[in-house]
VOBA-1610 file (N, C-alpha, C; in pm, whole numbers, padded with zeros to 5 digits, always signed):
BEGIN
Met+01488+00882-03188Met+01445+00966-03068Met+01435+00883-02984Ser+01486+00922-02800Ser+01559+00818-02734Ser+01402+00860-02647Glu+01380+00723-02524Glu+01260+00666-02533Glu+01236+00784-02350Thr+01147+00844-02362Thr+01141+00892-02184Thr+00998+00861-02163Phe+00932+00905-02052Phe+00854+00869-01926Phe+00754+01013-01952Thr+00648+00984-02025Thr+00557+01037-02055Thr+00444+01132-01894Arg+00413+00959-01797Arg+00325+01006-01697Arg+00366+00868-01611Glu+00339+00996-01455Glu+00429+00877-01368Glu+00406+00740-01293Val+00259+00691-01397Val+00310+00579-01351Val+00339+00474-01419Gln+00349+00526-01497Gln+00470+00451-01644Gln+00598+00458-01554Leu+00630+00603-01507Leu+00723+00623-01429Leu+00805+00497-01229Cys+00681+00501-01288Cys+00648+00414-01137Cys+00636+00250-01158Ser+00602+00270-01278Ser+00595+00068-01262Ser+00707+00022-01325Thr+00816+00124-01429Thr+00942+00090-01474Thr+01039+00087-01401Phe+01039+00111-01256Phe+01142+00149-01136Phe+01104+00006-01067Met+00963-00053-01029Met+00937-00175-00936Met+00955-00295-01062Ala+00970-00265-01124Ala+01007-00366-01233Ala+01163-00395-01285Ser+01264-00240-01171Ser+01363-00290-01205Ser+01431-00319-01065Leu+01354-00349-00975Leu+01416-00307-00847Leu+01439-00512-00830Pro+01596-00528-00688Pro+01663-00624-00690Pro+01595-00694-00627Glu+01557-00842-00648Glu+01492-00911-00565Glu+01454-00870-00412Glu+01568-00828-00340Glu+01522-00801-00216Glu+01500-00717-00141Trp+01426-00620-00246Trp+01310-00527-00234Trp+01202-00576-00272Val+01055-00532-00168Val+00966-00545-00154Val+00851-00431-00217Pro+00826-00365-00343Pro+00774-00249-00325Pro+00631-00245-00324Tyr+00536-00231-00214Tyr+00434-00135-00172Tyr+00344-00022-00178Ala+00233-00012-00319Ala+00201+00092-00425Ala+00107+00112-00326Glu+00080+00254-00367Glu-00033+00365-00278Glu-00025+00324-00147Thr+00136+00316-00019Thr+00121+00262+00115Thr+00213+00378+00207Gly+00099+00393+00307Gly+00185+00475+00427Gly+00169+00625+00319Gly+00057+00675+00223Gly+00092+00756+00173Gly+00165+00788+00056Phe+00295+00723+00025Phe+00398+00740-00062Phe+00326+00643-00178Asp+00392+00703-00306Asp+00299+00623-00435Asp+00389+00507-00407Ile+00526+00508-00364Ile+00600+00343-00322Ile+00672+00298-00198Leu+00560+00246-00132Leu+00633+00199-00047Leu+00831+00077-00032Leu+00874+00108-00062Leu+00954-00037-00046Leu+01003-00103+00142Val+01075-00173+00101Val+01019-00296+00237Val+01148-00385+00227Arg+01272-00415+00285Arg+01370-00414+00263Arg+01378-00619+00314Arg+01346-00732+00214Arg+01266-00818+00304Arg+01383-00925+00424Leu+01511-00827+00442Leu+01631-00917+00534Leu+01576-00847+00693Asp+01553-00683+00695Asp+01492-00650+00886Asp+01416-00583+00799Gly+01315-00579+00671Gly+01188-00478+00717Gly+01265-00280+00711Phe+01375-00249+00657Phe+01409-00156+00692Phe+01300-00093+00503Gln+01291+00049+00586Gln+01153+00065+00490Gln+01174+00232+00366Ile+01177+00246+00315Ile+01165+00361+00244Ile+01059+00470+00136Gly+00992+00544+00201Gly+00924+00626+00137Gly+00919+00653+00022Val+00946+00713-00144Val+00926+00735-00268Val+00806+00804-00331Gln+00781+00939-00344Gln+00769+01000-00401Gln+00794+01044-00582Ala+00670+01010-00653Ala+00779+01006-00757Ala+00706+01188-00841Lys+00794+01177-00988Lys+00706+01293-01053Lys+00776+01333-01185Leu+00753+01361-01302Leu+00823+01373-01372Leu+00950+01481-01363Arg+00913+01544-01267Arg+01000+01691-01297Arg+01051+01712-01137Leu+01153+01731-01058Leu+01167+01801-00962Leu+01144+01894-00956Asn+01054+01881-00857Asn+00972+02030-00830Asn+00967+02069-00651Ala+00907+02168-00613Ala+00866+02204-00469Ala+00772+02099-00411Lys+00695+02109-00565Lys+00529+02048-00504Lys+00585+01861-00440Val+00650+01823-00536Val+00677+01705-00464Val+00796+01707-00342Ile+00881+01775-00334Ile+00953+01752-00221Ile+00880+01778-00078Arg+00776+01840-00089Arg+00728+01910+00032Arg+00604+01778+00020Gln+00589+01694-00041Gln+00478+01633-00032Gln+00590+01484+00022Ala+00750+01486+00007Ala+00788+01371+00029Ala+00856+01356+00207Cys+00873+01564+00257Cys+00910+01514+00371Cys+00848+01513+00459Glu+00839+01505+00603Glu+00794+01510+00709Glu+00720+01653+00737Thr+00610+01706+00762Thr+00547+01800+00800Thr+00581+01922+00856Gly+00764+01789+00947Gly+00792+01918+01026Gly+00665+01974+01217Gly+00538+01862+01196Gly+00432+01920+01314Gly+00490+01883+01397Pro+00449+01873+01557Pro+00476+01793+01669Pro+00469+01638+01677Gly+00349+01615+01593Gly+00294+01443+01601Gly+00388+01379+01495Asp+00487+01462+01418Asp+00596+01409+01395Asp+00667+01312+01414Leu+00709+01393+01601Leu+00814+01307+01676Leu+00791+01162+01620Thr+00566+01168+01705Thr+00579+00989+01746Thr+00480+00926+01595Ala+00454+01001+01531Ala+00442+01008+01398Ala+00526+00825+01312Pro+00471+00729+01313Pro+00522+00635+01194Pro+00543+00644+01092Gly+00657+00639+01026Gly+00715+00662+00891Gly+00868+00554+00808Pro+00894+00614+00737Pro+01015+00525+00688Pro+01135+00518+00726Asp+01207+00450+00748Asp+01314+00471+00742Asp+01425+00567+00620Cys+01412+00575+00559Cys+01403+00760+00416Cys+01323+00728+00393Arg+01371+00838+00316Arg+01241+00889+00196Arg+01358+00940+00043Ala+01224+00921-00048Ala+01352+00944-00184Ala+01232+01009-00281Ile+01256+01120-00362Ile+01193+01118-00497Ile+01189+01078-00599Leu+01144+00982-00692Leu+01210+00923-00799Leu+01167+01031-00906Val+01208+01050-01018Val+01253+01115-01142Val+01328+01050-01284Pro+01316+01092-01373Pro+01376+01060-01509Pro+01482+01105-01494Gln+01522+01040-01536Gln+01735+01059-01573Gln+01660+01213-01648Gly+01762+01346-01598Gly+01751+01423-01698Gly+01655+01458-01624Ala+01614+01476-01508Ala+01486+01639-01467Ala+01583+01656-01323Val+01643+01589-01326Val+01713+01658-01171Val+01800+01789-01177Gly+01767+01908-01123Gly+01885+01983-01194Gly+01939+02019-01037Asp+02036+02061-01017Asp+02148+02114-00936Asp+02093+02131-00815Asp+01997+02250-00815Asp+01989+02307-00737Asp+01876+02255-00663Met+01777+02213-00706Met+01653+02091-00612Met+01730+02064-00599Ala+01830+01965-00633Ala+01834+01827-00599Ala+01943+01894-00433Glu+02075+02007-00412Glu+02047+01982-00312Glu+02013+02063-00202Ile+01916+02113-00216Ile+01846+02116-00137Ile+01705+01963-00070Cys+01668+01895-00151Cys+01660+01731-00129Cys+01777+01691-00028Arg+01905+01712-00029Arg+01978+01695+00064Arg+02064+01734+00176Met+01980+01894+00143Met+01927+01977+00342Met+01860+01878+00403Leu+01751+01917+00290Leu+01621+01813+00374Leu+01665+01694+00400Gly+01719+01585+00349Gly+01723+01441+00369Gly+01697+01363+00290Leu+01647+01452+00196Leu+01550+01372+00095Leu+01650+01289+00012Thr+01680+01126-00070Thr+01705+01112-00159Thr+01692+01070-00260Val+01704+01143-00401Val+01686+01189-00539Val+01690+01112-00650Met+01635+01014-00645Met+01617+00861-00736Met+01604+00911-00898Ala+01700+00890-00980Ala+01696+00932-01085Ala+01688+00809-01211Leu+01560+00765-01277Leu+01571+00589-01406Leu+01537+00592-01447Thr+01654+00574-01541Thr+01662+00589-01735Thr+01564+00513-01752Pro+01469+00533-01881Pro+01437+00426-01971Pro+01439+00347-02008Gly+01406+00237-02066Gly+01407+00150-02162Gly+01381+00038-02153Gln+01466-00088-02212Gln+01445-00168-02164Gln+01517-00310-02064Arg+01627-00188-02016Arg+01761-00262-01889Arg+01767-00057-01878Ala+01622-00076-01783Ala+01589+00051-01682Ala+01681+00037-01588Ala+01765+00135-01518Ala+01822+00160-01463Ala+01839+00221-01339Phe+01814+00248-01210Phe+01847+00418-01163Phe+01966+00437-01116Thr+01985+00513-01044Thr+02135+00534-00913Thr+01986+00638-00836Pro+02005+00660-00639Pro+02177+00560-00614Pro+02126+00498-00644Asp+02242+00302-00590Asp+02194+00200-00537Asp+02077+00236-00406Leu+02003+00120-00416Leu+01886+00064-00264Leu+02017+00018-00182Pro+02032+00139+00001Pro+02086+00068+00084Pro+02144-00077+00142Arg+02248-00078+00163Arg+02224-00234+00221Arg+02296-00156+00368Pro+02231-00354+00430Pro+02226-00282+00541Pro+02303-00234+00630Lys+02343-00152+00721Lys+02484-00087+00775Lys+02544-00001+00661Gln+02452+00016+00528Gln+02547+00096+00461Gln+02547+00251+00441Asp+02642+00321+00434Asp+02580+00445+00446Asp+02581+00517+00568Gly+02693+00496+00636Gly+02637+00557+00809Gly+02645+00664+00843Ala+02722+00708+00713Ala+02752+00941+00799Ala+02624+00971+00721Gly+02595+00911+00596Gly+02427+00922+00526Gly+02455+01054+00451Thr+02538+01027+00339Thr+02575+01073+00248Thr+02505+01110+00103Val+02425+00974+00125Val+02352+00967+00023Val+02155+00920+00037Trp+02199+00814+00163Trp+02084+00801+00180Trp+02041+00817+00331Phe+01969+00979+00417Phe+01955+00986+00548Phe+01819+00931+00588Glu+01885+00874+00687Glu+01827+00758+00768Glu+01715+00938+00923Met+01596+00836+00912Met+01490+00965+00945Met+01465+00911+01117Gly+01515+00744+01137Gly+01477+00664+01304Gly+01357+00780+01369Pro+01232+00670+01252Pro+01074+00704+01312Pro+01075+00619+01458Ala+00926+00719+01504Ala+00938+00598+01617Ala+00878+00495+01603Arg+00807+00460+01479Arg+00791+00349+01461Arg+00763+00327+01307Arg+00780+00232+01296Arg+00782+00230+01081Arg+00642+00214+01026Leu+00629+00197+00914Leu+00452+00225+00923Leu+00450+00092+00886Glu+00292+00103+00903Glu+00253-00065+00904Glu+00186-00093+00770Leu+00221-00234+00735Leu+00233-00283+00647Leu+00041-00353+00648Pro+00017-00340+00468Pro-00073-00438+00479Pro-00040-00603+00463Asp-00224-00656+00492Asp-00176-00790+00489Asp-00034-00862+00332His-00153-00827+00273His-00101-00868+00169His-00035-00716+00094Val+00113-00753-00063Val+00129-00659-00056Val+00014-00591-00224Pro+00032-00487-00205Pro-00140-00455-00315Pro-00057-00442-00407Asp-00194-00457-00569Asp-00233-00537-00689Asp-00233-00384-00752Val-00218-00274-00707Val-00250-00109-00758Val-00155-00074-00837Glu-00161-00011-00917Glu-00104+00117-00982Glu-00033+00204-00887Ala+00091+00217-00918Ala+00150+00368-00811Ala+00127+00435-00957Gly+00092+00598-00862Gly+00129+00667-00995Gly+00050+00718-01011Val-00082+00672-00991Val-00214+00733-01077Val-00304+00832-00992Pro-00356+00936-01075Pro-00380+01058-00991Pro-00485+01033-00843Ala-00557+00924-00862Ala-00700+00892-00793Ala-00609+00748-00737Pro-00544+00756-00667Pro-00517+00534-00677Pro-00559+00487-00561Leu-00608+00390-00580Leu-00704+00306-00490Leu-00596+00221-00427Arg-00635+00182-00322Arg-00510+00156-00199Arg-00547+00031-00083Leu-00537-00063-00121Leu-00563-00147-00035Leu-00533-00122+00128Thr-00609-00087+00165Thr-00590-00064+00318Thr-00608-00149+00411Ala-00613-00157+00601Ala-00670-00243+00648Ala-00814-00278+00692Trp-00850-00189+00625Trp-00976-00151+00605Trp-01082-00207+00496Lys-00973-00199+00411Lys-01022-00268+00198Lys-01022-00401+00214Ile-00916-00447+00309Ile-00917-00580+00373Ile-01008-00700+00396Lys-01093-00606+00565Lys-01120-00615+00651Lys-01277-00650+00557Ala-01239-00536+00435Ala-01400-00505+00325Ala-01424-00633+00283Ile-01343-00700+00167Ile-01276-00811+00118Ile-01342-00928+00203Arg-01254-00958+00298Arg-01302-01035+00407Arg-01486-01053+00456Ile-01586-00964+00427Ile-01696-00955+00406Ile-01751-00983+00291Ala-01693-00950+00200Ala-01725-01008+00064Ala-01746-01123+00055Val-01580-01143+00046Val-01622-01300-00015Val-01691-01360+00113Thr-01722-01394+00237Thr-01794-01434+00326Thr-02002-01414+00286Leu-01966-01328+00176Leu-02110-01292+00121Leu-02089-01364+00053Glu-02045-01425-00027Glu-02025-01494-00169Glu-02024-01639-00126Arg-01954-01687-00010Arg-01958-01830+00064Arg-02139-01810+00132Arg-02188-01733+00202Arg-02277-01802+00315Arg-02382-01740+00212Gly-02326-01714+00122Gly-02510-01619+00069Gly-02553-01473+00133Val-02576-01482+00271Val-02532-01358+00395Val-02425-01400+00469Val-02435-01206+00537Val-02354-01227+00623Val-02434-01087+00756Leu-02415-01162+00884Leu-02423-01130+01014Leu-02356-01043+01076Arg-02429-00958+01168Arg-02382-00862+01286Arg-02311-00942+01351Asp-02205-01087+01338Asp-02109-01138+01410Asp-01995-01143+01323Asp-02030-01146+01199Asp-01930-01093+01049Asp-01826-00990+01109Phe-01931-00928+01131Phe-01888-00751+01137Phe-01761-00757+01271Lys-01843-00843+01347Lys-01774-00843+01496Lys-01656-00856+01474His-01667-00970+01456His-01528-01082+01430His-01396-00999+01320His-01396-00947+01219His-01360-00902+01167His-01300-00707+01183Lys-01408-00698+01317Lys-01348-00580+01370Lys-01401-00417+01291Ile-01494-00429+01162Ile-01491-00372+01105Ile-01662-00289+01156Asp-01685-00199+01099Asp-01826-00062+01082Asp-01860-00105+01009Met-02043-00165+01061Met-02161-00191+00903Met-02235-00134+00927Arg-02229-00012+00964Arg-02342+00080+00959Arg-02296+00129+00772Arg-02207+00170+00778Arg-02141+00190+00584Arg-02211+00134+00502Trp-02220-00022+00578Trp-02317-00113+00471Trp-02436-00142+00467Ile-02482-00115+00577Ile-02611-00174+00583Ile-02721-00038+00565Ala-02642+00074+00564Ala-02711+00210+00570Ala-02828+00242+00405Pro-02987+00208+00416Pro-03050+00208+00319Pro-03005+00297+00166Arg-02955+00411+00223Arg-02946+00446+00105Arg-02803+00504-00020Ile-02709+00377+00085Ile-02637+00343+00023Ile-02654+00227-00072Gly-02749+00170+00039Gly-02722+00092-00057Gly-02636-00080-00095Trp-02521-00070+00015Trp-02462-00176+00029Trp-02504-00336+00010Leu-02547-00311+00134Leu-02645-00466+00173Leu-02788-00469+00175Ile-02867-00566+00198Ile-03012-00521+00190Ile-03092-00664+00316Arg-03157-00617+00370Arg-03166-00686+00480Arg-03246-00847+00446Gln-03210-00988+00467Gln-03259-01070+00445Gln-03219-01197+00556Glu-03301-01246+00631Glu-03313-01300+00714Glu-03199-01418+00707Pro-03084-01479+00812Pro-03125-01409+00883Pro-03035-01263+00904Gly-02995-01244+00803Gly-02946-01111+00813Gly-02900-01051+00672Trp-02820-01003+00587Trp-02819-00893+00486Trp-02727-01011+00366Ala-02788-00952+00305Ala-02766-01001+00151Ala-02680-00888+00035Arg-02663-00929-00087Arg-02541-00799-00117Arg-02654-00753-00197Gly-02681-00580-00199Gly-02723-00526-00238Gly-02654-00442-00353Pro-02782-00406-00458Pro-02728-00337-00559Pro-02612-00249-00590Arg-02584-00142-00494Arg-02435-00081-00496Arg-02310-00150-00453Leu-02333-00283-00390Leu-02195-00335-00305Leu-02073-00271-00425Pro-01961-00215-00394Pro-01829-00254-00456Pro-01795-00344-00504Asp-01744-00335-00602Asp-01711-00445-00692Asp-01544-00462-00622Phe-01535-00516-00504Phe-01355-00533-00451Phe-01321-00653-00543Arg-01325-00786-00608Arg-01341-00844-00692Arg-01229-00736-00809Ala-01275-00673-00861Ala-01228-00579-00964Ala-01133-00477-00963Gln-01170-00408-00817Gln-01067-00361-00738Gln-00965-00407-00729His-00895-00521-00641His-00829-00627-00656His-00756-00715-00680Pro-00797-00816-00794Pro-00838-00928-00830Pro-00727-01008-00790Arg-00591-00989-00755Arg-00534-01127-00716Arg-00529-01078-00546Asn-00529-00971-00491Asn-00534-00932-00346Asn-00618-01029-00310Trp-00768-01015-00360Trp-00935-01102-00350Trp-00858-01222-00378Ala-00873-01302-00478Ala-00755-01360-00428Ala-00682-01524-00324Gln-00604-01375-00351Gln-00509-01422-00212Gln-00581-01485-00084Ile-00667-01379-00066Ile-00752-01361+00103Ile-00849-01457+00031Glu-00876-01507-00097Glu-01003-01621-00053Glu-00925-01744-00057Ala-00815-01700-00087Ala-00774-01853-00022Ala-00714-01923+00125Ala-00724-01829+00167Ala-00708-01845+00339Ala-00847-01780+00406Tyr-00967-01840+00300Tyr-01025-01866+00417Tyr-01037-01942+00558Glu-00995-01990+00473Glu-01031-02072+00680Glu-00972-02041+00756Thr-00838-01978+00718Thr-00767-01945+00822Thr-00847-01788+00907Trp-00929-01679+00846Trp-00981-01574+00902Trp-01100-01593+00899Arg-01185-01661+00858Arg-01357-01695+00854Arg-01385-01700+00964Arg-01513-01650+01014Arg-01553-01656+01176Arg-01629-01791+01163Pro-01568-01886+01300Pro-01591-02013+01308Pro-01792-02044+01319Asp-01836-02088+01277Asp-02012-02213+01221Asp-02015-02186+01395Pro-02093-02141+01477Pro-02084-02215+01611Pro-02199-02355+01553Arg-02239-02436+01483Arg-02247-02565+01446Arg-02189-02646+01456Glu-02010-02592+01401Glu-01943-02719+01375Glu-01877-02746+01552Gly-01876-02648+01683Gly-01915-02687+01725Gly-01995-02807+01818Thr-02113-02743+01815Thr-02219-02927+01855Thr-02177-02980+01785Val-02164-03009+01673Val-02140-03126+01546Val-02048-03236+01618Ala-01874-03125+01679Ala-01820-03185+01708Ala-01822-03258+01839Lys-01898-03213+01931Lys-01957-03250+02084Lys-02066-03402+02008Ser-02138-03367+01961Ser-02195-03525+01913Ser-02186-03652+01889Ala-02001-03567+01775Ala-01926-03653+01701Ala-01826-03752+01867Gly-01872-03615+01978Gly-01780-03735+02067Gly-01833-03840+02150
//
Protein backbone atom coordinates (compact mmCIF):
# COMPACT_ATOMS: atom_id res chain seq x y z
CA MET A 1 0.00 0.00 0.00
CA SER A 2 1.43 3.36 -1.00
CA GLU A 3 2.27 5.90 1.66
CA THR A 4 -0.17 8.77 2.07
CA PHE A 5 -0.57 11.93 4.12
CA THR A 6 -3.31 11.80 6.75
CA ARG A 7 -2.82 15.18 8.43
CA GLU A 8 -1.87 18.66 7.26
CA VAL A 9 0.90 18.85 9.87
CA GLN A 10 2.51 15.77 8.31
CA LEU A 11 2.18 17.31 4.86
CA CYS A 12 3.82 20.53 6.04
CA SER A 13 6.68 18.91 7.93
CA THR A 14 7.56 16.66 4.98
CA PHE A 15 7.49 19.62 2.62
CA MET A 16 9.71 21.76 4.85
CA ALA A 17 12.22 18.93 5.21
CA SER A 18 12.46 18.63 1.43
CA LEU A 19 13.15 22.32 0.73
CA PRO A 20 16.36 23.35 -1.01
CA GLU A 21 18.93 25.15 1.12
CA GLU A 22 18.27 28.55 -0.42
CA TRP A 23 14.77 28.73 1.07
CA VAL A 24 13.87 29.29 4.75
CA PRO A 25 10.44 28.12 5.98
CA TYR A 26 8.70 30.27 8.61
CA ALA A 27 5.92 28.11 10.06
CA GLU A 28 2.62 29.80 10.94
CA THR A 29 3.79 33.26 9.90
CA GLY A 30 1.96 36.11 8.21
CA GLY A 31 -1.37 34.27 8.19
CA PHE A 32 0.01 31.33 6.20
CA ASP A 33 0.74 27.76 7.22
CA ILE A 34 4.25 28.31 5.85
CA LEU A 35 5.93 31.49 4.66
CA LEU A 36 8.89 30.65 2.42
CA VAL A 37 11.67 33.22 2.23
CA ARG A 38 14.47 33.10 -0.32
CA ARG A 39 17.81 33.74 1.38
CA LEU A 40 19.26 35.64 -1.58
CA ASP A 41 16.79 38.49 -1.81
CA GLY A 42 13.97 37.99 0.71
CA PHE A 43 11.46 36.89 -1.94
CA GLN A 44 8.39 35.45 -0.19
CA ILE A 45 5.88 32.71 -0.99
CA GLY A 46 2.84 32.31 1.25
CA VAL A 47 1.76 28.66 1.39
CA GLN A 48 -1.53 27.20 2.62
CA ALA A 49 -1.65 23.41 3.04
CA LYS A 50 -4.62 21.08 2.64
CA LEU A 51 -5.14 17.37 2.06
CA ARG A 52 -7.56 18.19 -0.76
CA LEU A 53 -7.63 21.13 -3.14
CA ASN A 54 -10.98 22.72 -2.38
CA ALA A 55 -12.73 26.07 -2.27
CA LYS A 56 -11.89 26.65 1.41
CA VAL A 57 -8.12 26.54 0.95
CA ILE A 58 -8.36 28.60 -2.24
CA ARG A 59 -10.19 31.30 -0.32
CA GLN A 60 -7.57 31.15 2.46
CA ALA A 61 -4.70 31.56 -0.01
CA CYS A 62 -6.22 34.44 -1.99
CA GLU A 63 -6.08 38.11 -1.18
CA THR A 64 -9.43 39.19 0.22
CA GLY A 65 -9.97 41.68 -2.57
CA GLY A 66 -10.87 44.52 -0.23
CA PRO A 67 -9.52 48.07 -0.57
CA GLY A 68 -7.08 47.43 2.27
CA ASP A 69 -5.28 44.81 0.17
CA LEU A 70 -3.89 47.53 -2.07
CA THR A 71 -1.47 48.74 0.59
CA ALA A 72 -1.39 45.74 2.94
CA PRO A 73 1.81 43.70 3.28
CA GLY A 74 1.87 40.36 1.54
CA PRO A 75 4.09 37.73 -0.06
CA ASP A 76 5.42 37.97 -3.60
CA CYS A 77 3.63 34.75 -4.58
CA ARG A 78 0.85 32.63 -3.11
CA ALA A 79 0.64 28.85 -3.26
CA ILE A 80 -1.42 25.88 -2.11
CA LEU A 81 0.32 22.68 -1.00
CA VAL A 82 -1.54 19.38 -1.46
CA PRO A 83 -0.53 15.71 -1.73
CA GLN A 84 0.23 14.32 -5.17
CA GLY A 85 -3.02 13.05 -6.64
CA ALA A 86 -5.20 15.56 -4.78
CA VAL A 87 -5.11 18.14 -7.58
CA GLY A 88 -8.24 18.23 -9.72
CA ASP A 89 -7.90 19.80 -13.17
CA ASP A 90 -10.85 22.15 -12.72
CA MET A 91 -9.70 23.42 -9.33
CA ALA A 92 -6.14 23.79 -10.58
CA GLU A 93 -7.36 25.90 -13.49
CA ILE A 94 -9.31 28.14 -11.11
CA CYS A 95 -6.14 28.60 -9.06
CA ARG A 96 -4.19 29.63 -12.16
CA MET A 97 -6.88 32.19 -12.99
CA LEU A 98 -6.54 33.59 -9.46
CA GLY A 99 -2.74 33.70 -9.57
CA LEU A 100 -2.25 30.80 -7.15
CA THR A 101 0.37 28.11 -7.72
CA VAL A 102 -0.66 24.57 -6.79
CA MET A 103 2.21 22.52 -5.37
CA ALA A 104 1.91 18.73 -5.25
CA LEU A 105 4.00 16.75 -2.76
CA THR A 106 4.87 13.06 -3.10
CA PRO A 107 5.30 11.26 0.27
CA GLY A 108 8.12 8.91 1.16
CA GLN A 109 11.74 9.01 2.23
CA ARG A 110 12.63 10.89 -0.95
CA ALA A 111 9.73 13.29 -0.84
CA ALA A 112 9.57 15.61 -3.81
CA PHE A 113 7.27 18.39 -4.89
CA THR A 114 6.32 20.10 -8.12
CA PRO A 115 6.70 22.67 -9.51
CA ASP A 116 10.20 23.79 -8.54
CA LEU A 117 10.41 26.94 -6.47
CA PRO A 118 11.13 30.08 -8.50
CA ARG A 119 14.69 31.14 -9.11
CA PRO A 120 15.63 34.83 -9.32
CA LYS A 121 14.39 36.37 -12.59
CA GLN A 122 12.64 33.11 -13.51
CA ASP A 123 9.21 32.77 -15.11
CA GLY A 124 8.69 36.46 -15.73
CA ALA A 125 5.67 35.65 -17.89
CA GLY A 126 3.87 34.28 -14.83
CA THR A 127 2.97 30.88 -16.26
CA VAL A 128 3.88 28.89 -13.12
CA TRP A 129 4.57 31.42 -10.38
CA PHE A 130 2.47 34.58 -10.36
CA GLU A 131 4.07 37.60 -8.71
CA MET A 132 1.58 39.78 -6.82
CA GLY A 133 3.85 42.80 -6.38
CA PRO A 134 2.69 43.65 -2.83
CA ALA A 135 3.09 47.17 -1.49
CA ARG A 136 5.53 45.65 1.00
CA ARG A 137 6.50 42.19 2.08
CA LEU A 138 5.31 40.51 5.26
CA GLU A 139 7.30 41.36 8.36
CA LEU A 140 9.38 38.46 9.61
CA PRO A 141 9.95 37.59 13.28
CA ASP A 142 13.48 38.01 14.63
CA HIS A 143 13.80 34.22 14.85
CA VAL A 144 12.61 31.36 12.66
CA PRO A 145 9.62 29.94 14.58
CA ASP A 146 10.11 26.55 16.24
CA VAL A 147 6.44 25.62 15.88
CA GLU A 148 4.59 23.05 13.81
CA ALA A 149 2.86 24.17 10.64
CA GLY A 150 -0.59 22.99 9.64
CA VAL A 151 -2.04 22.29 13.09
CA PRO A 152 -5.67 23.31 13.83
CA ALA A 153 -4.82 25.78 16.63
CA PRO A 154 -1.20 26.72 15.94
CA LEU A 155 1.27 28.42 18.21
CA ARG A 156 2.77 31.48 16.53
CA LEU A 157 6.03 33.28 17.16
CA THR A 158 4.72 36.83 16.83
CA ALA A 159 6.50 40.09 17.59
CA TRP A 160 4.49 40.22 20.83
CA LYS A 161 5.58 36.68 21.76
CA ILE A 162 9.26 37.57 21.30
CA LYS A 163 8.84 40.57 23.61
CA ALA A 164 6.99 38.39 26.12
CA ILE A 165 9.81 35.84 26.10
CA ARG A 166 12.29 38.65 26.77
CA ILE A 167 10.21 39.74 29.76
CA ALA A 168 10.10 36.13 31.02
CA VAL A 169 13.86 35.70 30.56
CA THR A 170 14.45 38.96 32.45
CA LEU A 171 12.21 37.65 35.22
CA GLU A 172 14.32 34.51 35.51
CA ARG A 173 17.57 36.47 35.49
CA ARG A 174 16.60 39.22 37.94
CA GLY A 175 13.81 37.68 39.99
CA VAL A 176 11.51 40.63 39.36
CA VAL A 177 10.60 42.83 36.42
CA LEU A 178 9.99 46.57 36.58
CA ARG A 179 7.81 48.97 34.67
CA ASP A 180 10.98 50.10 32.94
CA ASP A 181 11.39 46.60 31.49
CA PHE A 182 8.00 46.78 29.80
CA LYS A 183 8.79 50.28 28.56
CA HIS A 184 12.16 49.13 27.22
CA HIS A 185 10.59 46.26 25.25
CA LYS A 186 7.54 48.31 24.22
CA ILE A 187 4.98 45.83 25.53
CA ASP A 188 1.75 46.61 27.37
CA MET A 189 2.03 45.43 30.99
CA ARG A 190 -1.66 45.62 31.92
CA ARG A 191 -2.37 42.00 31.01
CA TRP A 192 0.64 40.87 33.00
CA ILE A 193 -0.30 42.56 36.28
CA ALA A 194 -4.09 42.11 36.17
CA PRO A 195 -4.99 40.27 39.43
CA ARG A 196 -7.47 37.87 37.83
CA ILE A 197 -4.99 36.80 35.17
CA GLY A 198 -2.22 36.01 37.64
CA TRP A 199 0.79 36.26 35.37
CA LEU A 200 2.73 38.46 37.81
CA ILE A 201 2.36 39.31 41.48
CA ARG A 202 3.52 42.46 43.24
CA GLN A 203 6.90 42.20 44.93
CA GLU A 204 9.13 45.16 45.68
CA PRO A 205 10.64 46.76 43.74
CA GLY A 206 8.50 45.40 40.89
CA TRP A 207 6.65 42.18 40.04
CA ALA A 208 7.57 38.52 40.52
CA ARG A 209 6.38 35.40 38.73
CA GLY A 210 2.71 34.64 39.29
CA PRO A 211 0.96 31.25 39.43
CA ARG A 212 -0.47 31.43 35.91
CA LEU A 213 2.38 32.89 33.87
CA PRO A 214 2.43 31.05 30.51
CA ASP A 215 5.31 28.62 30.02
CA PHE A 216 6.89 30.35 27.05
CA ARG A 217 9.95 28.11 27.33
CA ALA A 218 7.82 25.00 26.75
CA GLN A 219 5.94 26.66 23.90
CA HIS A 220 9.10 27.72 22.05
CA PRO A 221 12.13 25.84 23.44
CA ARG A 222 14.51 26.62 20.58
CA ASN A 223 13.46 30.24 20.26
CA TRP A 224 13.67 30.68 24.04
CA ALA A 225 17.27 29.42 23.97
CA GLN A 226 18.12 31.78 21.09
CA ILE A 227 16.58 34.79 22.82
CA GLU A 228 18.16 33.92 26.16
CA ALA A 229 21.59 33.53 24.53
CA ALA A 230 21.28 37.07 23.13
CA TYR A 231 20.31 38.54 26.52
CA GLU A 232 23.15 41.06 26.61
CA THR A 233 22.09 42.52 23.26
CA TRP A 234 18.48 43.31 24.17
CA ARG A 235 18.31 43.64 27.97
CA ARG A 236 17.40 46.88 29.70
CA PRO A 237 20.59 48.53 30.93
CA ASP A 238 20.92 48.62 34.70
CA PRO A 239 21.30 52.28 35.81
CA ARG A 240 23.79 51.14 38.44
CA GLU A 241 26.20 50.09 35.69
CA GLY A 242 26.71 53.70 34.65
CA THR A 243 27.30 54.70 38.26
CA VAL A 244 29.92 51.99 38.70
CA ALA A 245 31.66 53.00 35.47
CA LYS A 246 31.83 56.65 36.52
CA SER A 247 33.21 55.82 39.96
CA ALA A 248 35.83 53.54 38.40
CA GLY A 249 36.92 56.36 36.10
